[in-house]
N, C-alpha and C positions, 0 to 999 in steps of 0.2 A: 504495501500499502505506499503510494505518495502522498504527500501532504506540503503542498507549496504554500508560499505566504510572500511578503512583506511588498505587495503592490501598494499602488497609492495614486495621489494627486499630486504632480512636482511641477514647477515651473522649465519652462526650455532650459538647457543649458545647466540641469541641477543633474541629481543623482539618484539610485535607489539599489537596494540591496535583495535581493528574490534570496527564497531560500526553499528547499524541498528536502523533506524529512522522510527518510523510508523507514519502513518495520523488517525486521528480520534479519537475521544473523550472515546473509551471506554479500550485501551490499558493495562489499570491494571488490566482487566478482561481475558487476553488473557495469556497463557503458551507458552513460547517464547525456540526454539531450535536453535542451531549451529548444521548445517551439512558440511563436506565436501565430496570434488569430485578429485580424484589426478586422471591425464592421467591413461586410461585404467584400473580403478579399481572403484569397487560400489560407492554409493554415500554411506558416514557413518554419523551417529550421534554423532557429538561430545561434547556437553553440552547442557543440559536446565537446565530454570530456570520456574519455576512455578508460577502462578500468588500470591501466597503468599513467594515467594522469596526462595522457595527452589529448590537444585542445585542436578544435577547429571550430571557426567564425564564418559566418557570411558576411561577406564584402561587405555589406550596409552597417555592420555594426563594428567589423574590426578597427582595433586602436579607441573603441568607445569602452567596448564592454568585456568583460573577464570572467570565465566560469572556472570554478575550483569548486576541491571536493574535500570532506573531512571523514574519512572512512572509520574513523575513531565516534565519531557522532552519525553516523547514516546519513548526512547532511551533503546535500552539490548548490551550491551557490552562484549566482548571476548577479557580476558588481556592474551596472548600469551607471556610465559616466557623460557627461555632455548630451543628457539626453534631448532627443529632437520630437517635434510633433508627430512626427512622420512614427515615431517609436509606441506610439497610443496602440493597444493592442490586450488581450488576455494572454499571457504567458502559461504558458503550460510544462511542467517536469515529467521527463519521459524514461523508461530505462530498458535496456534489451542486452541480454546475456549471451557472449562469444558462443557460437558461431552463429546465433542468430542474426539476421538484417536489418529486420523489423523491428522496431520498438514495440513492444509487448506490455507494456506498465505502463497506463498514467494517470496523473493527479489531475485535479481538480483544478482549474485557471486562478488565475491572481489578477485582478485588473491592474494597470497601468496605464494613465492619464497623463500624458504632458501638454500642458497648457503653454501658448504663446505669449 
């Protein structure tokens, strides 16, 4: 089970930190991802962090967002800086276990609204 939190209303150029807490004892074996979906748009992959700590980002957030994980706390984070109005969306965390290529487990969304 995944529980995302940390969303809210922030002004442009502000920062937010999202958290996603996972239940279970095998969190370290999972690859984790952050997705977002804006109203009227398709869901997009924002950032990933694999079980080894390797990260990847969508071009739209590179240099502004940082994904990290704390396996001792069963938690993955998304630090979002220099937020833009276009970052407004519901953000979701998801998990998959290697060698699965599809994210199997999903948390509920946390809403991020960036005002101009």
